[in-house]
Phi, psi and omega in degrees: 000135180278171189286334176293317172298323185297311181305320188291327181273328186305316183294323187287330177293316177292323181294321186283329174297317181299315177305309178299340176277311176290326184304296181294323173310312182300325173273326177291326179303310178290320185299306190282330176297317183280322176296319188270337192230295189285335176283321179304311187293328183285323180296318181291332172292318182277326187213068183297334181283335187232033182296314183296309182295321181293321182288313185301317180295307180299318173308311184294314181289332173298322183291325173302303181303310182303312179302318175295303179300326185294321177293313180305302180291333175290329181289325180292318177286334170301321181271356182292128170232120182204169180292349177259007181098183179266339179265315190302321180304314182295316185291314184288309185300318177293332180285317166311306177300326180297308178302318183295313185289328181290333172283324170294328170302314180296332178275355180294125180246003178230160183296316182307315181295316175300321180294310185295314185292323182293323180293321175301317181298323178293329179287316180278341178284338175284337173292327176290309188297318182294317186285325192285319187293334171302338173309318183304322173280318185289323195244007179239122177284149179312325193279348181234010182292331179294312178294315177303314183298325182294318176302318179294320178301321179295316182296324175291326175297308177303319181292312183296323180264328182285329176305319178292323177294316180299313187287337173290339176284350182242021183293331174270356177223063187305314177297315170303318179298321179291324174292322184298314176294323176297316174297318176298315180302313187290304181297320176298319179291321179295322184291322178296316177298312177300318176294320179292321171052065174310138172278154173301139177228029183305325183274355181287155178288139172278150186290146173289151170312130175082004179103299174067189183258153175291147173281186183295339178270002182095359185244129185271144175165180169231161188313143179291341180274345185291132176296328186294327186298327184264004191280167185288335174295330174288325183294321180291325174290334176290330185276352175294126186284116183290159175235308187292131183074007185247013176310318181293316182291327178291327177301321184288322183295318176304306178307311177296320175299315171302315176294329173297314185299313181300322177288323181293326181300326180261291184290327179296332182246038180294320187293312182297320184290334178284320187274313181268344187254302185286319179092038174238157182209173173071222181297321174302321178299310176303317183286325173297316180291328176296313185300307182307317179296311186286337175291314180297322181288310181291308180305318180299313181292325175281331177271338172295310186290326178286324179283345183296314181292328183290324186269016175291333170275115186307330183287347180274345192295314178304306176308318184294316181288327178291311179290334179286320174302313181293325179300310175301322180298312179302314179299337182287345179274349183302317181296339177304331186292324177196164181274069186240137181293324178294334175290322174295323176307305186307316177308307181304317184301306178301318175297321176301317183293310179294323177295324179294321175295319192286326187311298184296314178294327173294317181295315186296319182293323174299316177289329182289339185268350177303125183288343188214112178297333178296338184235029185304309187291320177294320181296324182287330172302316180291315181308320189281356167299331180297332170302316175289316179303313177305322187280317185288309188289332179292330175296313187293316176297315179305310178300325182285318179302312180294317185297320185273323187237356188076182185298333183293344175281346175293331184288311176287339181288315177296328172290324181292324175300316176292320173296316172305317176297323177294325179293317178298319187292323180297343181264004176274136180252122182266004185287341178272002185289144184295138173296164185271097186243004183285147177275149178073034187289163188275007180213161171282136192205172175259139186282172190299341183257016183071017173253155181294136175288168180302326184287354175251353176286000000 
């Protein structure tokens, strides 16, 4: 590459990395802030006697909605052909709908209205999430996928942790809080789309129903001008859960589910571990929860970024994911020694390092095993089912462990889950990962047939 080309590419690379940081933070700050803080508080105001049952009901229904909506919107964005690319229209339109629904949610004065508008919000916010995560496949070359995945993961960490902090400031001004969240969602999405600057894909081929095979350029599809491509039958075909060629993807779903279970067994039950296992309450409990949150956030961001550059080489992805999974598993054994707060802190410290390393590498590996770039968003929607499975099965396994062995039983069970996840990852084969055929990537790269891509000419 000559010096002139290098200087021309660098601004686009940095600009698109910034989009991958702002984008997930923009929709996760409102989502997590409302889901974890503002919604429970509003439910407590409207139905104080049934607040626990209501929150559990809303959580269960929301997980089902998220799983279905993620696949549906992912398939739709895979089929989209527009002058603004395939993802940007869905991100912008769904963000507009999110803002409108959040305003309506702020006006809800009955429990029924609150639940209705939140479920509608859960549908449209998954339209943003499904399209945005596919940028990692569309816009990132393999040589920079580790760094990009790290940046994206940091955005999710900022959104996941920052949402609760911001929402807590609006508990006495709930309506203003909902409006602020709506503005963050909409403005952040628009800024991210402007920074990403997807190219027109009007002339690209649409994916065939059911996935199909790749053509000679590596892209599966039929002519974009074909009426059949835009038919309802095509969309139904895209919504079919594929089997052939998807073994690695389903292995990743299983591995991510097992890791989700392991994480829920320890970190998901941190409040009850502190109160019922360690034996603290009141102000010490609040301080301990704050310390744990800050440890996970700071370590997660630092080690996620450090491992991102290391995992730009696809050959390093599996060893990094396996090592970090085993690290999280071993860390979960530390609190078994005694019911001591400092041992729980030690567990969280080791877990934070390993989880930070895992975040970028796991996301990069998940993207690398996608079998077909033409259906990337739908396939990532299938991958994200692991989030739902991990939360649901994690609760069931935790309940069983606590009933039979007490809280001490959570720790070795978490180790087993992480070890099984590492074993499944070891069975993943990267040789079937799709070539980098997407347009508008964030770095100069060689196309699938060994010729320079447009960004290098």
